[in-house]
Backbone atoms as SQL, in Angstrom:
CREATE TABLE atoms (id INTEGER PRIMARY KEY, chain TEXT, resi INTEGER, resn TEXT, atom TEXT, x REAL, y REAL, z REAL);
INSERT INTO atoms VALUES
  (1, 'A', 1, 'MET', 'N', -3.172, -11.689, 15.548),
  (2, 'A', 1, 'MET', 'CA', -2.750, -11.049, 16.758),
  (3, 'A', 1, 'MET', 'C', -2.277, -9.631, 16.442),
  (4, 'A', 2, 'TYR', 'N', -2.522, -8.714, 17.338),
  (5, 'A', 2, 'TYR', 'CA', -2.144, -7.311, 17.163),
  (6, 'A', 2, 'TYR', 'C', -1.481, -6.810, 18.434),
  (7, 'A', 3, 'GLU', 'N', -0.427, -6.025, 18.257),
  (8, 'A', 3, 'GLU', 'CA', 0.162, -5.325, 19.385),
  (9, 'A', 3, 'GLU', 'C', 0.378, -3.880, 18.968),
  (10, 'A', 4, 'GLY', 'N', -0.061, -2.975, 19.812),
  (11, 'A', 4, 'GLY', 'CA', 0.102, -1.576, 19.472),
  (12, 'A', 4, 'GLY', 'C', -0.794, -0.686, 20.303),
  (13, 'A', 5, 'GLU', 'N', -0.929, 0.523, 19.830),
  (14, 'A', 5, 'GLU', 'CA', -1.666, 1.546, 20.560),
  (15, 'A', 5, 'GLU', 'C', -3.156, 1.509, 20.230),
  (16, 'A', 6, 'TYR', 'N', -3.949, 1.784, 21.258),
  (17, 'A', 6, 'TYR', 'CA', -5.399, 1.856, 21.124),
  (18, 'A', 6, 'TYR', 'C', -5.889, 3.188, 21.685),
  (19, 'A', 7, 'LEU', 'N', -7.020, 3.633, 21.177),
  (20, 'A', 7, 'LEU', 'CA', -7.705, 4.800, 21.727),
  (21, 'A', 7, 'LEU', 'C', -9.198, 4.538, 21.600),
  (22, 'A', 8, 'ASN', 'N', -9.911, 4.601, 22.700),
  (23, 'A', 8, 'ASN', 'CA', -11.354, 4.339, 22.715),
  (24, 'A', 8, 'ASN', 'C', -11.703, 2.998, 22.073),
  (25, 'A', 9, 'GLY', 'N', -10.875, 1.980, 22.322),
  (26, 'A', 9, 'GLY', 'CA', -11.137, 0.630, 21.829),
  (27, 'A', 9, 'GLY', 'C', -10.769, 0.380, 20.377),
  (28, 'A', 10, 'GLU', 'N', -10.189, 1.371, 19.695),
  (29, 'A', 10, 'GLU', 'CA', -9.784, 1.195, 18.290),
  (30, 'A', 10, 'GLU', 'C', -8.284, 1.377, 18.152),
  (31, 'A', 11, 'ARG', 'N', -7.750, 0.727, 17.128),
  (32, 'A', 11, 'ARG', 'CA', -6.327, 0.878, 16.850),
  (33, 'A', 11, 'ARG', 'C', -6.052, 2.328, 16.457),
  (34, 'A', 12, 'ASN', 'N', -5.105, 2.934, 17.156),
  (35, 'A', 12, 'ASN', 'CA', -4.711, 4.317, 16.884),
  (36, 'A', 12, 'ASN', 'C', -3.232, 4.447, 17.192),
  (37, 'A', 13, 'GLY', 'N', -2.474, 4.983, 16.249),
  (38, 'A', 13, 'GLY', 'CA', -1.040, 5.110, 16.445),
  (39, 'A', 13, 'GLY', 'C', -0.307, 3.945, 15.815),
  (40, 'A', 14, 'LYS', 'N', 0.891, 3.677, 16.301),
  (41, 'A', 14, 'LYS', 'CA', 1.723, 2.615, 15.723),
  (42, 'A', 14, 'LYS', 'C', 1.301, 1.253, 16.228),
  (43, 'A', 15, 'GLY', 'N', 1.375, 0.268, 15.299),
  (44, 'A', 15, 'GLY', 'CA', 1.009, -1.083, 15.684),
  (45, 'A', 15, 'GLY', 'C', 1.585, -2.117, 14.752),
  (46, 'A', 16, 'LYS', 'N', 1.503, -3.365, 15.208),
  (47, 'A', 16, 'LYS', 'CA', 1.958, -4.513, 14.421),
  (48, 'A', 16, 'LYS', 'C', 0.877, -5.588, 14.447),
  (49, 'A', 17, 'LYS', 'N', 0.625, -6.165, 13.280),
  (50, 'A', 17, 'LYS', 'CA', -0.337, -7.253, 13.152),
  (51, 'A', 17, 'LYS', 'C', 0.426, -8.467, 12.640),
  (52, 'A', 18, 'TYR', 'N', 0.073, -9.649, 13.146),
  (53, 'A', 18, 'TYR', 'CA', 0.810, -10.857, 12.801),
  (54, 'A', 18, 'TYR', 'C', -0.080, -11.866, 12.088),
  (55, 'A', 19, 'HIS', 'N', 0.511, -12.574, 11.073),
  (56, 'A', 19, 'HIS', 'CA', -0.192, -13.683, 10.414),
  (57, 'A', 19, 'HIS', 'C', -0.441, -14.770, 11.454),
  (58, 'A', 20, 'SER', 'N', 0.594, -15.104, 12.183),
  (59, 'A', 20, 'SER', 'CA', 0.524, -16.067, 13.269),
  (60, 'A', 20, 'SER', 'C', 1.448, -15.549, 14.365),
  (61, 'A', 21, 'LYS', 'N', 1.742, -16.366, 15.321),
  (62, 'A', 21, 'LYS', 'CA', 2.476, -15.929, 16.501),
  (63, 'A', 21, 'LYS', 'C', 3.755, -15.148, 16.187),
  (64, 'A', 22, 'ASP', 'N', 4.565, -15.623, 15.261),
  (65, 'A', 22, 'ASP', 'CA', 5.863, -15.007, 15.013),
  (66, 'A', 22, 'ASP', 'C', 6.041, -14.423, 13.615),
  (67, 'A', 23, 'ILE', 'N', 5.005, -14.437, 12.793),
  (68, 'A', 23, 'ILE', 'CA', 5.152, -13.973, 11.408),
  (69, 'A', 23, 'ILE', 'C', 4.436, -12.632, 11.241),
  (70, 'A', 24, 'LEU', 'N', 5.242, -11.582, 11.092),
  (71, 'A', 24, 'LEU', 'CA', 4.715, -10.230, 10.960),
  (72, 'A', 24, 'LEU', 'C', 3.965, -10.067, 9.642),
  (73, 'A', 25, 'GLU', 'N', 2.779, -9.495, 9.695),
  (74, 'A', 25, 'GLU', 'CA', 1.961, -9.231, 8.511),
  (75, 'A', 25, 'GLU', 'C', 1.969, -7.741, 8.159),
  (76, 'A', 26, 'PHE', 'N', 1.884, -6.896, 9.170),
  (77, 'A', 26, 'PHE', 'CA', 1.749, -5.455, 8.954),
  (78, 'A', 26, 'PHE', 'C', 2.409, -4.707, 10.096),
  (79, 'A', 27, 'GLU', 'N', 3.147, -3.658, 9.751),
  (80, 'A', 27, 'GLU', 'CA', 3.637, -2.735, 10.779),
  (81, 'A', 27, 'GLU', 'C', 3.453, -1.333, 10.240),
  (82, 'A', 28, 'GLY', 'N', 2.797, -0.517, 11.044),
  (83, 'A', 28, 'GLY', 'CA', 2.540, 0.827, 10.564),
  (84, 'A', 28, 'GLY', 'C', 1.631, 1.594, 11.500),
  (85, 'A', 29, 'GLU', 'N', 0.943, 2.551, 10.907),
  (86, 'A', 29, 'GLU', 'CA', 0.123, 3.465, 11.682),
  (87, 'A', 29, 'GLU', 'C', -1.366, 3.239, 11.416),
  (88, 'A', 30, 'TYR', 'N', -2.154, 3.499, 12.454),
  (89, 'A', 30, 'TYR', 'CA', -3.606, 3.381, 12.381),
  (90, 'A', 30, 'TYR', 'C', -4.239, 4.693, 12.837),
  (91, 'A', 31, 'LEU', 'N', -5.421, 4.935, 12.332),
  (92, 'A', 31, 'LEU', 'CA', -6.228, 6.054, 12.795),
  (93, 'A', 31, 'LEU', 'C', -7.673, 5.586, 12.839),
  (94, 'A', 32, 'ASN', 'N', -8.286, 5.656, 14.010),
  (95, 'A', 32, 'ASN', 'CA', -9.671, 5.207, 14.195),
  (96, 'A', 32, 'ASN', 'C', -9.910, 3.798, 13.670),
  (97, 'A', 33, 'GLY', 'N', -8.952, 2.914, 13.917),
  (98, 'A', 33, 'GLY', 'CA', -9.098, 1.510, 13.543),
  (99, 'A', 33, 'GLY', 'C', -8.709, 1.171, 12.121),
  (100, 'A', 34, 'LYS', 'N', -8.351, 2.160, 11.310),
  (101, 'A', 34, 'LYS', 'CA', -7.990, 1.913, 9.907),
  (102, 'A', 34, 'LYS', 'C', -6.511, 2.216, 9.683),
  (103, 'A', 35, 'LYS', 'N', -5.917, 1.469, 8.747),
  (104, 'A', 35, 'LYS', 'CA', -4.536, 1.755, 8.372),
  (105, 'A', 35, 'LYS', 'C', -4.478, 3.175, 7.826),
  (106, 'A', 36, 'ASN', 'N', -3.536, 3.962, 8.355),
  (107, 'A', 36, 'ASN', 'CA', -3.467, 5.364, 7.951),
  (108, 'A', 36, 'ASN', 'C', -2.064, 5.878, 8.262),
  (109, 'A', 37, 'GLY', 'N', -1.310, 6.191, 7.225),
  (110, 'A', 37, 'GLY', 'CA', 0.057, 6.649, 7.405),
  (111, 'A', 37, 'GLY', 'C', 1.049, 5.658, 6.826),
  (112, 'A', 38, 'GLN', 'N', 2.287, 5.760, 7.243),
  (113, 'A', 38, 'GLN', 'CA', 3.353, 4.910, 6.718),
  (114, 'A', 38, 'GLN', 'C', 3.195, 3.480, 7.206),
  (115, 'A', 39, 'ALA', 'N', 3.507, 2.523, 6.296),
  (116, 'A', 39, 'ALA', 'CA', 3.312, 1.120, 6.647),
  (117, 'A', 39, 'ALA', 'C', 4.193, 0.212, 5.801),
  (118, 'A', 40, 'LYS', 'N', 4.366, -1.006, 6.317),
  (119, 'A', 40, 'LYS', 'CA', 4.998, -2.097, 5.574),
  (120, 'A', 40, 'LYS', 'C', 4.146, -3.333, 5.779),
  (121, 'A', 41, 'GLU', 'N', 4.019, -4.146, 4.696),
  (122, 'A', 41, 'GLU', 'CA', 3.276, -5.401, 4.771),
  (123, 'A', 41, 'GLU', 'C', 4.164, -6.539, 4.300),
  (124, 'A', 42, 'TYR', 'N', 3.920, -7.721, 4.870),
  (125, 'A', 42, 'TYR', 'CA', 4.751, -8.886, 4.590),
  (126, 'A', 42, 'TYR', 'C', 3.871, -10.097, 4.288),
  (127, 'A', 43, 'ASP', 'N', 4.414, -11.037, 3.484),
  (128, 'A', 43, 'ASP', 'CA', 3.684, -12.276, 3.206),
  (129, 'A', 43, 'ASP', 'C', 3.955, -13.288, 4.327),
  (130, 'A', 44, 'TYR', 'N', 3.416, -14.503, 4.179),
  (131, 'A', 44, 'TYR', 'CA', 3.557, -15.535, 5.205),
  (132, 'A', 44, 'TYR', 'C', 4.994, -15.982, 5.402),
  (133, 'A', 45, 'ASP', 'N', 5.864, -15.742, 4.421),
  (134, 'A', 45, 'ASP', 'CA', 7.279, -16.104, 4.538),
  (135, 'A', 45, 'ASP', 'C', 8.129, -14.959, 5.072),
  (136, 'A', 46, 'GLY', 'N', 7.502, -13.838, 5.392),
  (137, 'A', 46, 'GLY', 'CA', 8.226, -12.702, 5.927),
  (138, 'A', 46, 'GLY', 'C', 8.811, -11.782, 4.880),
  (139, 'A', 47, 'ASN', 'N', 8.461, -12.005, 3.607),
  (140, 'A', 47, 'ASN', 'CA', 8.962, -11.149, 2.531),
  (141, 'A', 47, 'ASN', 'C', 8.146, -9.857, 2.450),
  (142, 'A', 48, 'LEU', 'N', 8.823, -8.750, 2.254),
  (143, 'A', 48, 'LEU', 'CA', 8.161, -7.464, 2.084),
  (144, 'A', 48, 'LEU', 'C', 7.326, -7.485, 0.804),
  (145, 'A', 49, 'ILE', 'N', 6.045, -7.131, 0.901),
  (146, 'A', 49, 'ILE', 'CA', 5.187, -7.088, -0.290),
  (147, 'A', 49, 'ILE', 'C', 4.649, -5.688, -0.565),
  (148, 'A', 50, 'PHE', 'N', 4.676, -4.812, 0.445),
  (149, 'A', 50, 'PHE', 'CA', 4.255, -3.427, 0.233),
  (150, 'A', 50, 'PHE', 'C', 4.936, -2.533, 1.251),
  (151, 'A', 51, 'GLU', 'N', 5.394, -1.370, 0.779),
  (152, 'A', 51, 'GLU', 'CA', 5.841, -0.315, 1.689),
  (153, 'A', 51, 'GLU', 'C', 5.377, 0.999, 1.116),
  (154, 'A', 52, 'GLY', 'N', 4.764, 1.784, 1.978),
  (155, 'A', 52, 'GLY', 'CA', 4.245, 3.053, 1.492),
  (156, 'A', 52, 'GLY', 'C', 3.273, 3.671, 2.464),
  (157, 'A', 53, 'GLU', 'N', 2.277, 4.308, 1.898),
  (158, 'A', 53, 'GLU', 'CA', 1.344, 5.105, 2.687),
  (159, 'A', 53, 'GLU', 'C', -0.097, 4.638, 2.491),
  (160, 'A', 54, 'TYR', 'N', -0.807, 4.577, 3.597),
  (161, 'A', 54, 'TYR', 'CA', -2.243, 4.299, 3.594),
  (162, 'A', 54, 'TYR', 'C', -2.998, 5.575, 3.926),
  (163, 'A', 55, 'LEU', 'N', -4.208, 5.676, 3.411),
  (164, 'A', 55, 'LEU', 'CA', -5.084, 6.791, 3.745),
  (165, 'A', 55, 'LEU', 'C', -6.478, 6.217, 3.984),
  (166, 'A', 56, 'TYR', 'N', -6.978, 6.349, 5.194),
  (167, 'A', 56, 'TYR', 'CA', -8.318, 5.857, 5.583),
  (168, 'A', 56, 'TYR', 'C', -8.536, 4.389, 5.210),
  (169, 'A', 57, 'GLY', 'N', -7.518, 3.550, 5.427),
  (170, 'A', 57, 'GLY', 'CA', -7.656, 2.116, 5.212),
  (171, 'A', 57, 'GLY', 'C', -7.300, 1.628, 3.828),
  (172, 'A', 58, 'HIS', 'N', -6.922, 2.512, 2.929),
  (173, 'A', 58, 'HIS', 'CA', -6.600, 2.122, 1.551),
  (174, 'A', 58, 'HIS', 'C', -5.190, 2.569, 1.189),
  (175, 'A', 59, 'LYS', 'N', -4.548, 1.760, 0.349),
  (176, 'A', 59, 'LYS', 'CA', -3.227, 2.141, -0.152),
  (177, 'A', 59, 'LYS', 'C', -3.347, 3.457, -0.911),
  (178, 'A', 60, 'ARG', 'N', -2.402, 4.378, -0.658),
  (179, 'A', 60, 'ARG', 'CA', -2.397, 5.657, -1.348),
  (180, 'A', 60, 'ARG', 'C', -1.208, 5.782, -2.296),
  (181, 'A', 61, 'LYS', 'N', -0.014, 5.489, -1.803),
  (182, 'A', 61, 'LYS', 'CA', 1.158, 5.492, -2.661),
  (183, 'A', 61, 'LYS', 'C', 2.224, 4.617, -2.035),
  (184, 'A', 62, 'GLY', 'N', 3.043, 4.025, -2.918),
  (185, 'A', 62, 'GLY', 'CA', 4.091, 3.175, -2.389),
  (186, 'A', 62, 'GLY', 'C', 4.636, 2.225, -3.424),
  (187, 'A', 63, 'LYS', 'N', 5.254, 1.156, -2.909),
  (188, 'A', 63, 'LYS', 'CA', 5.899, 0.153, -3.750),
  (189, 'A', 63, 'LYS', 'C', 5.366, -1.224, -3.395),
  (190, 'A', 64, 'GLU', 'N', 5.087, -2.029, -4.432),
  (191, 'A', 64, 'GLU', 'CA', 4.692, -3.417, -4.237),
  (192, 'A', 64, 'GLU', 'C', 5.817, -4.313, -4.750),
  (193, 'A', 65, 'TYR', 'N', 6.023, -5.410, -4.020),
  (194, 'A', 65, 'TYR', 'CA', 7.100, -6.335, -4.350),
  (195, 'A', 65, 'TYR', 'C', 6.537, -7.739, -4.541),
  (196, 'A', 66, 'ILE', 'N', 7.194, -8.502, -5.431),
  (197, 'A', 66, 'ILE', 'CA', 6.893, -9.919, -5.598),
  (198, 'A', 66, 'ILE', 'C', 8.221, -10.654, -5.487),
  (199, 'A', 67, 'ASN', 'N', 8.297, -11.593, -4.545),
  (200, 'A', 67, 'ASN', 'CA', 9.524, -12.356, -4.300),
  (201, 'A', 67, 'ASN', 'C', 10.741, -11.453, -4.125),
  (202, 'A', 68, 'GLY', 'N', 10.561, -10.345, -3.442),
  (203, 'A', 68, 'GLY', 'CA', 11.662, -9.438, -3.167),
  (204, 'A', 68, 'GLY', 'C', 12.000, -8.476, -4.291),
  (205, 'A', 69, 'ASN', 'N', 11.313, -8.593, -5.425),
  (206, 'A', 69, 'ASN', 'CA', 11.569, -7.715, -6.564),
  (207, 'A', 69, 'ASN', 'C', 10.488, -6.641, -6.666),
  (208, 'A', 70, 'LEU', 'N', 10.922, -5.409, -6.944),
  (209, 'A', 70, 'LEU', 'CA', 9.977, -4.319, -7.140),
  (210, 'A', 70, 'LEU', 'C', 9.108, -4.631, -8.341),
  (211, 'A', 71, 'GLU', 'N', 7.782, -4.631, -8.149),
  (212, 'A', 71, 'GLU', 'CA', 6.843, -4.945, -9.224),
  (213, 'A', 71, 'GLU', 'C', 6.079, -3.706, -9.669),
  (214, 'A', 72, 'TYR', 'N', 5.824, -2.773, -8.726),
  (215, 'A', 72, 'TYR', 'CA', 5.062, -1.565, -9.045),
  (216, 'A', 72, 'TYR', 'C', 5.466, -0.463, -8.074),
  (217, 'A', 73, 'GLU', 'N', 5.520, 0.759, -8.603),
  (218, 'A', 73, 'GLU', 'CA', 5.799, 1.925, -7.776),
  (219, 'A', 73, 'GLU', 'C', 4.916, 3.067, -8.252),
  (220, 'A', 74, 'GLY', 'N', 4.150, 3.639, -7.327),
  (221, 'A', 74, 'GLY', 'CA', 3.299, 4.746, -7.726),
  (222, 'A', 74, 'GLY', 'C', 2.140, 4.961, -6.778),
  (223, 'A', 75, 'GLU', 'N', 1.079, 5.524, -7.331),
  (224, 'A', 75, 'GLU', 'CA', -0.106, 5.848, -6.553),
  (225, 'A', 75, 'GLU', 'C', -1.193, 4.800, -6.749),
  (226, 'A', 76, 'PHE', 'N', -2.073, 4.744, -5.768),
  (227, 'A', 76, 'PHE', 'CA', -3.194, 3.811, -5.771),
  (228, 'A', 76, 'PHE', 'C', -4.482, 4.602, -5.577),
  (229, 'A', 77, 'LEU', 'N', -5.565, 4.064, -6.087),
  (230, 'A', 77, 'LEU', 'CA', -6.887, 4.614, -5.846),
  (231, 'A', 77, 'LEU', 'C', -7.747, 3.477, -5.329),
  (232, 'A', 78, 'PHE', 'N', -8.159, 3.544, -4.072),
  (233, 'A', 78, 'PHE', 'CA', -8.898, 2.467, -3.416),
  (234, 'A', 78, 'PHE', 'C', -8.212, 1.119, -3.624),
  (235, 'A', 79, 'ASP', 'N', -6.914, 1.086, -3.337),
  (236, 'A', 79, 'ASP', 'CA', -6.070, -0.117, -3.366),
  (237, 'A', 79, 'ASP', 'C', -5.727, -0.614, -4.775),
  (238, 'A', 80, 'ARG', 'N', -6.202, 0.045, -5.805),
  (239, 'A', 80, 'ARG', 'CA', -5.891, -0.357, -7.181),
  (240, 'A', 80, 'ARG', 'C', -4.789, 0.535, -7.734),
  (241, 'A', 81, 'LYS', 'N', -3.900, -0.060, -8.497),
  (242, 'A', 81, 'LYS', 'CA', -2.815, 0.694, -9.124),
  (243, 'A', 81, 'LYS', 'C', -3.430, 1.786, -9.988),
  (244, 'A', 82, 'TRP', 'N', -2.934, 3.020, -9.843),
  (245, 'A', 82, 'TRP', 'CA', -3.556, 4.142, -10.517),
  (246, 'A', 82, 'TRP', 'C', -2.571, 4.903, -11.400),
  (247, 'A', 83, 'ASP', 'N', -1.591, 5.521, -10.815),
  (248, 'A', 83, 'ASP', 'CA', -0.565, 6.268, -11.546),
  (249, 'A', 83, 'ASP', 'C', 0.797, 5.763, -11.095),
  (250, 'A', 84, 'GLY', 'N', 1.533, 5.136, -11.998),
  (251, 'A', 84, 'GLY', 'CA', 2.839, 4.624, -11.605),
  (252, 'A', 84, 'GLY', 'C', 3.467, 3.791, -12.692),
  (253, 'A', 85, 'LYS', 'N', 4.467, 3.019, -12.286),
  (254, 'A', 85, 'LYS', 'CA', 5.242, 2.211, -13.217),
  (255, 'A', 85, 'LYS', 'C', 5.327, 0.777, -12.729),
  (256, 'A', 86, 'GLY', 'N', 5.246, -0.149, -13.688),
  (257, 'A', 86, 'GLY', 'CA', 5.418, -1.559, -13.403),
  (258, 'A', 86, 'GLY', 'C', 6.764, -2.023, -13.922),
  (259, 'A', 87, 'TYR', 'N', 7.357, -2.990, -13.213),
  (260, 'A', 87, 'TYR', 'CA', 8.710, -3.436, -13.531),
  (261, 'A', 87, 'TYR', 'C', 8.772, -4.942, -13.733),
  (262, 'A', 88, 'ASP', 'N', 9.735, -5.372, -14.570),
  (263, 'A', 88, 'ASP', 'CA', 9.995, -6.800, -14.718),
  (264, 'A', 88, 'ASP', 'C', 11.040, -7.217, -13.678),
  (265, 'A', 89, 'LEU', 'N', 11.442, -8.492, -13.707),
  (266, 'A', 89, 'LEU', 'CA', 12.381, -9.007, -12.715),
  (267, 'A', 89, 'LEU', 'C', 13.754, -8.355, -12.784),
  (268, 'A', 90, 'ASN', 'N', 14.092, -7.761, -13.927),
  (269, 'A', 90, 'ASN', 'CA', 15.384, -7.095, -14.090),
  (270, 'A', 90, 'ASN', 'C', 15.338, -5.612, -13.748),
  (271, 'A', 91, 'GLY', 'N', 14.184, -5.131, -13.316),
  (272, 'A', 91, 'GLY', 'CA', 14.050, -3.735, -12.949),
  (273, 'A', 91, 'GLY', 'C', 13.729, -2.821, -14.111),
  (274, 'A', 92, 'ASN', 'N', 13.403, -3.391, -15.265),
  (275, 'A', 92, 'ASN', 'CA', 13.029, -2.592, -16.432),
  (276, 'A', 92, 'ASN', 'C', 11.556, -2.223, -16.370),
  (277, 'A', 93, 'ILE', 'N', 11.233, -1.000, -16.762),
  (278, 'A', 93, 'ILE', 'CA', 9.833, -0.568, -16.803),
  (279, 'A', 93, 'ILE', 'C', 9.120, -1.320, -17.921),
  (280, 'A', 94, 'ILE', 'N', 8.014, -1.962, -17.581),
  (281, 'A', 94, 'ILE', 'CA', 7.256, -2.693, -18.604),
  (282, 'A', 94, 'ILE', 'C', 5.899, -2.056, -18.880),
  (283, 'A', 95, 'TYR', 'N', 5.449, -1.176, -17.991),
  (284, 'A', 95, 'TYR', 'CA', 4.233, -0.412, -18.274),
  (285, 'A', 95, 'TYR', 'C', 4.202, 0.837, -17.406),
  (286, 'A', 96, 'GLU', 'N', 3.423, 1.815, -17.861),
  (287, 'A', 96, 'GLU', 'CA', 3.198, 3.035, -17.093),
  (288, 'A', 96, 'GLU', 'C', 1.710, 3.324, -17.083),
  (289, 'A', 97, 'LEU', 'N', 1.219, 3.688, -15.922),
  (290, 'A', 97, 'LEU', 'CA', -0.180, 4.077, -15.776),
  (291, 'A', 97, 'LEU', 'C', -0.239, 5.574, -15.545),
  (292, 'A', 98, 'ASN', 'N', -1.123, 6.236, -16.259),
  (293, 'A', 98, 'ASN', 'CA', -1.296, 7.672, -16.058),
  (294, 'A', 98, 'ASN', 'C', -2.788, 7.983, -16.140),
  (295, 'A', 99, 'ASN', 'N', -3.514, 7.488, -15.170),
  (296, 'A', 99, 'ASN', 'CA', -4.969, 7.643, -15.168),
  (297, 'A', 99, 'ASN', 'C', -5.431, 9.053, -14.862),
  (298, 'A', 100, 'VAL', 'N', -4.634, 9.835, -14.166),
  (299, 'A', 100, 'VAL', 'CA', -5.042, 11.209, -13.871),
  (300, 'A', 100, 'VAL', 'C', -5.149, 12.018, -15.156),
  (301, 'A', 101, 'LYS', 'N', -4.138, 11.913, -16.025),
  (302, 'A', 101, 'LYS', 'CA', -4.200, 12.638, -17.300),
  (303, 'A', 101, 'LYS', 'C', -5.367, 12.151, -18.148),
  (304, 'A', 102, 'ALA', 'N', -5.586, 10.841, -18.175),
  (305, 'A', 102, 'ALA', 'CA', -6.694, 10.290, -18.955),
  (306, 'A', 102, 'ALA', 'C', -8.031, 10.769, -18.398),
  (307, 'A', 103, 'LEU', 'N', -8.141, 10.811, -17.082),
  (308, 'A', 103, 'LEU', 'CA', -9.371, 11.270, -16.448),
  (309, 'A', 103, 'LEU', 'C', -9.635, 12.735, -16.777),
  (310, 'A', 104, 'LEU', 'N', -8.614, 13.573, -16.660),
  (311, 'A', 104, 'LEU', 'CA', -8.777, 14.990, -16.970),
  (312, 'A', 104, 'LEU', 'C', -9.135, 15.202, -18.441),
  (313, 'A', 105, 'LYS', 'N', -8.510, 14.431, -19.317),
  (314, 'A', 105, 'LYS', 'CA', -8.814, 14.540, -20.750),
  (315, 'A', 105, 'LYS', 'C', -10.270, 14.186, -21.007),
  (316, 'A', 106, 'ASN', 'N', -10.749, 13.116, -20.394),
  (317, 'A', 106, 'ASN', 'CA', -12.151, 12.709, -20.572),
  (318, 'A', 106, 'ASN', 'C', -13.111, 13.728, -19.995),
  (319, 'A', 107, 'MET', 'N', -12.732, 14.353, -18.879),
  (320, 'A', 107, 'MET', 'CA', -13.604, 15.363, -18.284),
  (321, 'A', 107, 'MET', 'C', -13.713, 16.583, -19.199),
  (322, 'A', 108, 'ARG', 'N', -12.622, 16.957, -19.861),
  (323, 'A', 108, 'ARG', 'CA', -12.657, 18.089, -20.770),
  (324, 'A', 108, 'ARG', 'C', -13.555, 17.778, -21.970),
  (325, 'A', 109, 'MET', 'N', -13.580, 16.525, -22.395),
  (326, 'A', 109, 'MET', 'CA', -14.416, 16.136, -23.544),
  (327, 'A', 109, 'MET', 'C', -15.882, 16.211, -23.166),
  (328, 'A', 110, 'ILE', 'N', -16.219, 15.946, -21.914),
  (329, 'A', 110, 'ILE', 'CA', -17.617, 15.973, -21.472),
  (330, 'A', 110, 'ILE', 'C', -18.111, 17.413, -21.400),
  (331, 'A', 111, 'TYR', 'N', -17.269, 18.323, -20.923),
  (332, 'A', 111, 'TYR', 'CA', -17.692, 19.720, -20.752),
  (333, 'A', 111, 'TYR', 'C', -17.376, 20.453, -21.985);
């Protein structure tokens, strides 16, 4: 179920999508039917699992949570973790991704 703004038959503006009648799945912004802008997503139990920004239907940057604990914070590329930090249950950094630097380094090696 969806409640929110439409334009020309597509989701545009602020809206909410539900897993079922009373369980919120997504609240945020849409553009031409795709998630675009600030958003929050929730699991079937109502726990926050993502808060951040979408761009043309894909996660761009934000925070992912597991059981209420921050698991990842950073940027995404087509919904995949790209540049950021991963955390354990105590909030300690357990890994860092820096794909932009690696990509630029590889591009310099090619040219």
